[in-house]
KEVOVEX-19657 format. One record per residue (C-alpha): residue in three letters; x, y, z. Coordinates in steps of 0.2 Angstrom, whole numbers, plus 5000, padded with zeros to 4 digits. Last residue first. Example, Ala and Ser with C-alpha at 12.3 -4.5 7.8 and 13.67 -1.06 7.14 Angstrom:
! residues 2
SER506849955036 ALA506249785039 
This chain:
! residues 298
ASP496347404614 GLU497847364624 GLU499247264618 LYS499747104626 LYS501547124634 PHE502546984629 THR503847114621 GLY503847214636 ASN505847274636 LEU506047184652 ILE505047024648 LEU506347024631 GLN507747054643 ALA507146914652 PHE507046814639 ASN508646834631 ILE509646814649 ILE508846634653 LEU508846564633 ALA510746614631 VAL511046544649 LEU510046384646 LEU510946364628 LEU512646364638 ILE512246264649 VAL511746134636 GLY513246134628 VAL514446134642 ALA513445964648 CYS513445904631 ALA515345934631 TYR515445824649 GLY514545674637 MET515645714623 ASP517345674630 ASN518445674616 LYS519845774623 GLU520145884610 ILE518345854601 GLY517345854615 ARG518145944631 LYS519046074620 TYR517646114608 LEU516446144623 TYR517846234632 GLY518046354614 VAL516046364614 ILE516146444631 THR517546524628 LEU519346544632 GLY520346704627 ILE521146734645 ASN521446544646 ASN523146554657 PRO523846604640 SER522846544626 SER522346374622 ASN521246364609 GLY522346394592 ALA523046524584 TRP522846664599 LEU521746774586 MET521046634575 TYR520146534591 SER519546694598 GLU518646734584 LEU518246564578 PHE517246554597 MET515846674600 ALA514346584607 LEU514046714621 GLY514146854612 ALA513246804596 TYR511646734607 VAL511646904616 SER512147014600 ILE510346924592 THR509346964603 LEU510147144609 VAL509947164587 TYR508047134588 ILE507747234603 THR508647374596 THR507447334580 PRO505847344589 LYS506347494600 LEU506747594585 LEU505247704588 PRO505647754605 LEU507347824600 THR506747894585 VAL505547994592 TYR505848074610 PHE507548034612 PHE508248064593 LYS506948194589 GLN507548304606 ILE509448294601 PRO508948354585 SER508048524593 ALA506148504595 GLY505448664588 ASP503548604590 ILE503548624571 ASP504848524570 ALA504348394579 ALA502548384568 GLU503948364553 TYR504948214562 LEU503248144565 SER502748154546 THR504248084541 ASP503547904546 ILE504647774556 ALA504947624545 LYS506647674535 LEU507447714552 GLY507047534557 SER508047484540 LEU509647584545 PHE509547504561 TYR509847334555 LEU511047424542 MET512147494557 ASN512047324566 VAL513047234551 GLY514347384548 THR514647384565 TRP514847194567 ARG516647154560 TRP517547304565 CYS516647304582 ALA517147104585 LEU519047144580 ILE519247274592 LEU518247184606 LEU519247044605 ALA520947154604 LEU520247214620 MET519847064629 GLY521847004626 SER522347194631 TRP521547154647 ASP521946964650 ASN523646994646 LYS524646864634 LEU523946934618 TRP524447104619 LYS526347094624 TYR526847274625 THR528147354615 GLY528747514621 PHE528047674624 GLY528447834614 LEU526847864603 ALA527847784589 GLN528247644599 ALA526647624605 ILE525847634585 VAL527347504579 ASN526747424594 MET525047404587 GLN525447344572 GLY526547204574 THR528447244569 LYS529047274588 TYR528647084592 GLU527147034603 SER525747024589 PHE524247134589 MET524347154571 LEU524746984567 ARG523546904578 PHE522147044571 LEU522746984552 THR522446804556 GLY520746834565 SER520146934547 ILE520746804538 VAL519846644549 VAL518446754551 SER518146764533 THR517746954526 LEU516147004521 ALA515747084538 PRO517247184534 MET516247244520 TYR515047324530 LEU515747504535 LEU516647514519 ALA514947494511 LYS514047604520 TRP515247724520 VAL515247714500 GLY513447734498 LYS513247864509 ALA514248004500 LYS513848154511 VAL513448134530 ILE512348274537 ASN510948254527 SER510248114539 ASP509947944538 MET511747904538 LEU511947994554 VAL510447914562 ALA511247734558 PHE512947794564 ILE512347814581 MET511347664581 PRO512947574575 PHE513747654590 PRO512147624604 ILE512047434599 LEU513947364596 LEU514847434607 VAL513847414625 LEU513147244619 THR514847204614 PHE515547254631 PHE514147144640 MET514546974628 TYR516346984630 LYS516247004649 ALA515046854648 SER516046734637 ASN517546774647 THR516646724664 VAL515946594657 ALA517746524650 GLN518446554669 ILE517046464675 PHE517446294664 VAL519346314670 LYS518846324688 ASP517646164685 LYS516846144704 LEU515146184695 LEU515546074680 LYS515945924689 ILE514145924694 TYR513445934679 ASN514245794671 ASN513745684689 LEU511945724685 GLY511645544678 ALA513045464672 TRP512345324661 ASP513845234652 THR514145234636 ALA516045114629 SER517245094619 PRO517745254612 THR517145334628 ILE515645434633 LYS515045454652 GLN513045504649 PHE511845644658 SER512545764645 MET512245634630 THR510345634634 PHE510345824632 ALA511445834616 THR510245704608 ILE508645794612 LEU509445954606 PRO510145854589 TYR508545794587 ILE507545954588 TRP508646064577 PHE509345974562 VAL508045834559 ALA506645944568 PHE506946094560 SER507346014541 LEU505645944543 ILE504646054549 PHE505346184535 PRO505046064520 LEU503146044529 VAL502846244528 PHE502046224509 VAL501246054512 TYR500446134529 PRO499746284519 ALA499046174504 VAL498046054516 LYS496646174521 GLN496346254505 SER496246104494 TYR497646064482 LEU498445914491 PHE496645844494 ASN496145874478 ARG497845784468 THR497745634479 LYS495945624476 MET496245644456 
């Protein structure tokens, strides 16, 4: 009876309900994080584990392949932010207006790519950007009077293929985020703007854009992480983790290469810690700049 009263008390019950989340968070996030951080200071081989101190991190600073992987991930993140925030926002505004007809059909068409497996979509795009004349992009290039091109063997065209794949998959998802943000805006504000004679452009910049700020910050935050943590798209596009001159190698791809392919888990953990720190620094910086942590004035 005492145990039942204890569990059903108003003070204890909330902790009982959140306990499963706390346990899963500790087991599947906190513990692996601490373990990975510890392993980043070790040299791990199949036969022994030795303390390496800062050697893995010092080695990273001189590792040209790692620096290239960071550069590739940074470029991919930057361009996905440029493409996958403004355009889905514009599409969401159009979907929320009376301009577009058959909105349900367009929403389904734009969201459908997100339901496609990355393995399947990556394979399809690899075939589309094939260097052979039967590849879809080369078919289009030849129809326009250009010759065939080795799309996945050059830096700019390889990044272009990755960005097209990213836009194809995630435009519809981000559009739905912005649509949900638009539904939370009070329509009386638009009515007041109409009374004041505001144009559609003025309503977008002075009503829609400021009130979409929480949604924009959320999409920006998850996009920064997604851009830096991208791996499977690149892996499938180049049919492995070895692209020509490492033009498609990402930070996570390099972590996989060192940890799984070369069995150097200590060094791979150091790469993972750097990735985590970079993602945290960028996201905290943009959250501070956007005023997320400012206290509201009374």
